[in-house]
C-alpha positions in Angstrom: -30.1 10.7 -34.2 -29.5 14.4 -35.1 -25.8 15.2 -35.7 -24.3 17.2 -33.1 -23.8 20.7 -34.2 -20.4 22.3 -33.4 -18.6 26.2 -33.8 -15.1 26.4 -33.0 -14.3 30.5 -32.5 -11.3 30.9 -34.8 -8.5 31.8 -32.2 -7.5 35.1 -30.6 -4.8 37.4 -31.8 -5.4 40.2 -29.2 -6.9 41.5 -26.5 -10.6 42.5 -26.9 -11.9 45.2 -24.5 -15.0 46.3 -23.7 -16.6 49.0 -21.8 -20.6 49.4 -20.7 -21.4 52.5 -18.9 -24.7 52.4 -16.1 -25.6 53.8 -13.0 -25.0 51.5 -11.1 -22.0 49.5 -9.2 -19.0 49.1 -10.9 -18.2 45.6 -11.6 -14.4 44.1 -13.6 -14.6 40.8 -15.5 -11.9 39.7 -16.8 -11.2 37.0 -18.7 -8.7 34.0 -21.2 -10.2 31.1 -23.1 -9.5 28.0 -22.1 -9.8 24.4 -22.9 -12.3 22.0 -21.3 -12.0 18.6 -19.4 -11.0 16.6 -20.4 -8.0 18.2 -21.4 -5.0 17.6 -18.6 -5.1 21.9 -18.8 -8.4 21.9 -17.6 -8.0 20.7 -13.7 -4.8 22.8 -13.4 -6.9 25.8 -14.3 -9.9 24.6 -11.9 -6.4 24.3 -9.2 -5.2 27.7 -9.9 -8.9 29.0 -9.7 -9.1 28.3 -6.3 -5.9 29.3 -5.0 -6.6 32.2 -6.3 -10.0 32.4 -4.6 -11.8 30.2 -2.1 -11.3 31.5 0.7 -10.8 33.8 3.1 -6.8 32.8 2.9 -6.9 32.7 -1.2 -4.6 35.6 -2.8 -7.7 37.6 -3.9 -9.3 37.4 -0.3 -5.6 38.1 1.6 -4.0 40.9 -1.0 -6.9 43.0 -3.1 -9.5 42.3 -0.6 -8.3 42.5 2.9 -4.9 43.9 2.8 -5.3 46.7 -0.4 -8.8 47.1 0.8 -9.2 47.6 -3.3 -12.7 45.8 -3.8 -16.2 46.1 -2.2 -15.8 41.8 -1.5 -13.1 39.5 -2.4 -12.6 39.2 -6.4 -14.0 35.2 -7.7 -12.3 33.1 -10.3 -13.9 30.6 -12.0 -14.2 28.7 -15.4 -17.0 28.2 -17.2 -19.7 28.4 -18.7 -19.9 24.8 -18.6 -17.4 21.9 -19.2 -18.2 20.0 -22.4 -16.7 23.0 -24.7 -13.9 25.4 -24.1 -14.8 28.3 -21.6 -13.3 31.0 -20.5 -11.0 31.3 -17.2 -12.3 34.8 -16.0 -12.1 36.6 -12.9 -14.9 38.8 -11.4 -14.8 41.7 -8.8 -16.4 45.2 -7.5 -13.6 48.1 -6.8 -15.4 49.5 -2.7 -16.0 53.4 -3.2 -12.6 55.1 -3.2 -10.8 52.6 -6.2 -12.0 52.2 -9.8 -12.1 49.0 -12.0 -8.5 50.3 -13.3 -7.3 49.8 -10.0 -8.9 46.3 -9.5 -7.7 45.3 -12.9 -4.4 46.1 -12.0 -4.2 44.2 -8.6 -5.5 41.3 -10.2 -2.7 41.5 -12.7 -0.3 41.4 -10.1 -1.7 38.7 -8.1 -1.6 36.0 -11.9 1.4 37.3 -12.4 3.2 35.9 -9.4 1.3 32.7 -10.5 3.6 32.6 -13.7 6.6 33.3 -11.8 6.5 31.8 -8.4 5.5 28.5 -8.0 2.4 27.3 -5.4 3.8 26.6 -1.4 2.7 23.1 -0.9 0.6 24.3 2.2 -1.8 26.3 -0.2 -1.9 23.2 -2.2 -2.6 20.8 0.4 -5.2 23.2 1.7 -6.7 23.7 -1.9 -6.9 19.7 -2.1 -8.3 19.1 1.5 -11.1 21.4 0.6 -11.7 20.3 -2.7 -11.9 16.6 -1.0 -14.4 18.1 1.8 -16.7 19.0 -0.6 -16.9 16.1 -2.9 -17.4 13.7 0.1 -20.6 16.2 1.3 -21.8 16.3 -2.5 -21.8 12.0 -1.8 -24.6 12.6 1.2 -26.9 13.8 -1.5 -28.2 11.4 -3.8 -29.4 14.5 -6.0 -26.1 15.8 -6.0 -24.6 11.8 -7.3 -27.2 11.8 -10.3 -26.1 15.3 -10.9 -22.7 14.2 -10.8 -22.9 11.1 -12.5 -25.0 13.0 -15.5 -23.0 15.5 -15.9 -20.1 13.0 -17.0 -22.4 11.7 -19.5 -23.6 14.2 -21.1 -20.3 16.1 -21.0 -18.4 13.1 -22.3 -20.1 9.9 -22.5 -19.7 8.3 -19.9 -21.1 8.8 -16.6 -17.8 7.4 -14.6 -15.8 10.7 -15.9 -17.0 12.4 -12.6 -14.6 9.2 -10.4 -11.6 9.7 -13.2 -12.0 13.6 -12.9 -11.8 13.5 -9.2 -7.8 11.8 -9.2 -7.3 14.2 -11.9 -7.5 17.2 -9.8 -5.7 15.5 -6.9 -2.6 15.2 -9.5 -2.5 18.5 -10.5 1.0 20.0 -9.0 2.0 23.3 -8.2 4.3 23.3 -11.2 1.5 23.0 -13.4 -0.6 25.8 -11.6 2.6 27.6 -12.9 2.7 26.1 -16.8 -1.3 26.7 -17.4 -0.8 30.5 -15.8 2.0 31.0 -18.2 0.2 29.5 -21.1 -3.2 31.0 -20.8 -3.2 33.7 -19.3 
């Protein structure tokens, strides 16, 4: 049996910024190092991403895309690249023709600061949890998705049933958890 090879990145002590120029539509990506599940903060980070960018009532959609009209489409927040090792919480988007990446980045940071100072409203949390539950139930209709979910749990944690516990842990996230992780990681 081969031994698992794990390389740990040195802690980041400051901002790293890269600018690449192409003759193409500008895009902005901002990322922060975050832990992977089953770390307790991973579930709050997942819900935080949903608060920011899940659907037409999300913060990025309403503020940056609809009201301010800074972006070509609503910016997205996500965690990646996988679940087995620590990952990146990242926000990505494209400014519309009248705005720059700097304008979009500034608007994103304003929304992130709101998460650090204000508690997410219960109604907003209820919407996120209802969407999460319905997505999970739809996935259970598919044998393929059920097999994927169980095998992903085994691959990431060595326990196929971890995906079941993960569902419950996501639903236990509180607005205070989101504020705490926003301050800790962003």
